[in-house]
C-alpha distance (Angstrom), angle and dihedral (degrees) to the residues before:
residue distance angle dihedral
M1 . . .
K2 3.83 . .
I3 3.70 124.6 .
K4 3.84 115.5 -164.8
P5 3.79 139.8 156.9
A6 3.79 118.1 -74.7
R7 3.74 122.8 -139.5
K8 3.76 92.2 -103.7
R9 3.73 112.7 73.4
G10 3.83 113.4 -106.8
Q11 3.77 97.0 21.3
V12 3.79 130.8 100.4
V13 3.82 136.1 -150.3
V14 3.80 118.0 -138.1
E15 3.72 112.5 -158.8
L16 3.81 115.4 -162.4
G17 3.73 126.3 -159.9
N18 3.82 124.0 -151.1
R19 3.72 92.8 -85.5
D20 3.81 97.9 39.4
A21 3.79 97.3 70.0
A22 3.78 89.6 78.2
L23 3.83 89.9 57.9
L24 3.84 89.5 67.1
Q25 3.83 95.2 56.9
H26 3.73 131.4 68.7
A27 3.80 120.0 -132.6
D28 3.76 89.4 -93.3
G29 3.85 90.7 57.1
A30 3.81 96.1 -108.4
D31 3.81 118.5 138.3
V32 3.78 118.2 -106.3
R33 3.71 113.2 -101.2
M34 3.80 122.8 -166.0
T35 3.79 113.9 -160.4
N36 3.78 101.5 151.8
L37 3.80 124.5 42.6
L38 3.80 117.2 -175.8
V39 3.83 112.7 -149.8
P40 3.84 114.2 -173.4
V41 3.86 109.8 -158.4
D42 3.77 132.2 -171.4
F43 3.82 91.2 178.4
S44 3.79 93.5 -112.0
E45 3.78 123.5 135.0
N46 3.82 87.2 -104.9
S47 3.79 94.2 55.9
R48 3.86 88.8 49.3
K49 3.87 85.4 61.0
S50 3.77 92.2 53.2
F51 3.85 88.8 44.3
A52 3.79 89.3 55.1
H53 3.81 93.4 48.5
A54 3.86 89.6 48.2
R55 3.85 90.7 50.5
A56 3.72 90.9 54.1
L57 3.82 92.9 46.9
A58 3.83 90.8 47.8
R59 3.75 90.6 51.3
A60 3.86 91.7 47.9
F61 3.79 94.2 47.8
G62 3.82 100.1 31.7
A63 3.85 89.8 -118.3
R64 3.75 133.7 156.8
L65 3.79 119.2 -119.7
H66 3.75 121.9 -136.0
L67 3.82 108.0 -160.8
L68 3.79 110.1 -157.7
H69 3.81 131.8 -173.0
A70 3.83 122.2 -176.9
V71 3.78 117.3 -147.1
Q72 3.73 112.3 -149.7
V73 3.80 119.4 177.1
H74 3.74 116.4 -166.4
Y75 3.78 107.8 -147.2
A76 3.82 117.1 -142.6
Y77 3.73 135.9 153.3
G78 3.78 119.5 -143.4
E79 3.75 138.3 -175.5
F80 3.71 92.2 -94.7
G81 3.85 92.4 69.1
A82 3.75 138.3 -101.0
I83 3.75 124.8 -31.6
D84 3.85 123.4 -144.3
Y85 3.82 97.1 -118.3
G86 3.77 91.9 176.1
A87 3.80 90.7 60.2
L88 3.83 90.9 41.8
E89 3.80 90.8 53.2
R90 3.82 92.8 46.3
D91 3.82 89.6 51.0
M92 3.83 91.0 49.2
R93 3.74 92.5 49.3
A94 3.84 92.8 46.7
G95 3.79 90.6 49.1
A96 3.77 92.2 48.5
K97 3.77 91.4 48.9
Q98 3.75 90.5 53.8
Q99 3.79 95.5 49.0
L100 3.80 93.2 45.5
A101 3.85 89.0 50.4
A102 3.79 88.1 56.6
L103 3.79 91.7 50.6
A104 3.74 91.1 47.6
G105 3.78 88.1 51.3
E106 3.76 90.1 57.0
C107 3.78 87.9 52.6
G108 3.78 93.0 49.3
A109 3.78 90.8 50.1
S110 3.79 87.7 55.7
G111 3.82 91.8 48.3
I112 3.83 92.6 -109.0
P113 3.79 116.2 135.0
A114 3.80 112.7 -127.4
A115 3.83 138.5 -179.5
T116 3.75 126.2 -166.3
H117 3.72 128.0 -141.5
V118 3.84 131.6 -174.9
V119 3.75 115.1 -169.5
E120 3.85 135.3 172.9
G121 3.70 128.4 -125.8
S122 3.79 141.9 46.4
P123 3.82 106.8 -14.1
A124 3.78 98.0 -133.4
R125 3.84 93.0 50.2
A126 3.87 92.4 42.0
I127 3.86 89.8 51.7
A128 3.79 94.4 50.4
E129 3.84 92.2 45.6
A130 3.79 91.5 48.2
A131 3.83 91.6 49.6
E132 3.72 88.9 53.3
R133 3.85 94.9 45.7
L134 3.83 94.4 44.5
Q135 3.82 92.5 43.1
A136 3.83 89.7 -125.2
D137 3.77 115.8 -163.4
L138 3.79 92.6 -159.1
I139 3.75 138.3 3.7
V140 3.81 116.3 -142.6
I141 3.86 110.4 -161.3
S142 3.77 136.6 163.4
T143 3.74 131.3 -134.5
H144 3.76 126.8 -134.0
G145 3.82 94.0 -144.2
Y146 3.85 94.8 -127.3
T147 3.73 113.4 166.5
G148 3.81 134.7 176.6
L149 3.73 117.1 4.5
K150 3.76 95.8 -4.2
H151 3.84 88.3 57.0
V152 3.72 91.9 49.0
L153 3.80 95.3 47.8
L154 3.78 98.6 37.6
G155 3.78 98.6 30.3
S156 3.73 123.5 -155.4
I157 3.85 117.5 -78.6
A158 3.83 89.8 -168.8
E159 3.84 90.8 54.4
A160 3.81 90.9 51.6
V161 3.78 92.3 46.3
V162 3.81 90.8 51.2
R163 3.83 89.3 52.7
H164 3.80 95.8 47.4
A165 3.79 107.0 29.2
P166 3.79 119.4 118.9
C167 3.81 90.0 -145.0
P168 3.81 140.9 34.3
V169 3.77 117.0 -63.2
L170 3.84 124.3 -148.6
V171 3.88 107.4 -156.0
V172 3.79 114.7 -157.7
P173 3.80 108.7 -153.4
V174 3.79 121.0 -133.3
H175 3.81 93.1 -116.3
E176 3.81 93.2 49.7
K177 3.85 121.9 143.7
P178 3.80 117.9 -115.9
A179 3.80 113.7 -59.6
L180 3.68 125.1 -82.5
G181 3.81 104.0 -72.6
D182 3.76 91.3 -39.6
Q183 3.84 101.5 100.5
G184 3.80 92.1 139.5
A185 3.81 109.5 71.2
């Protein structure tokens, strides 16, 4: 299966091979319908790519986007004294809500319904739990492309999501071409 931009902006073309047609049908023969797409964002350039892909898919399937950001505060105490982690967490949540609202506004301007969710905890776990709670049909997530020691130390949230997600996951690689017919943000 290949998904690529259509000539008309904001649309995609899905090319199916002989074996791909079966992917678009459930075991009972019903067509696949996507109504809820979960898009975890960390506000990096990479997550902007997955957001663009998700918008194109939402437009193509008439789906609703659920934009999710997981706030994870790492508690530590240093020689310079205590940090007000409650205030730090509130500030992180407020900033995330503001940025998610801006992304949802981009969706609204394109006629795509979007909801925003800020949750606390480990990102991979929070994403899998949100997918379950929101009955997501697909998770669209980006990678950061970490390799070697960075991958060992930081891990891969996308990998963990793929292992624990209750639904299919579309992973947008760090070196991906412009999104599916959605070059203009």
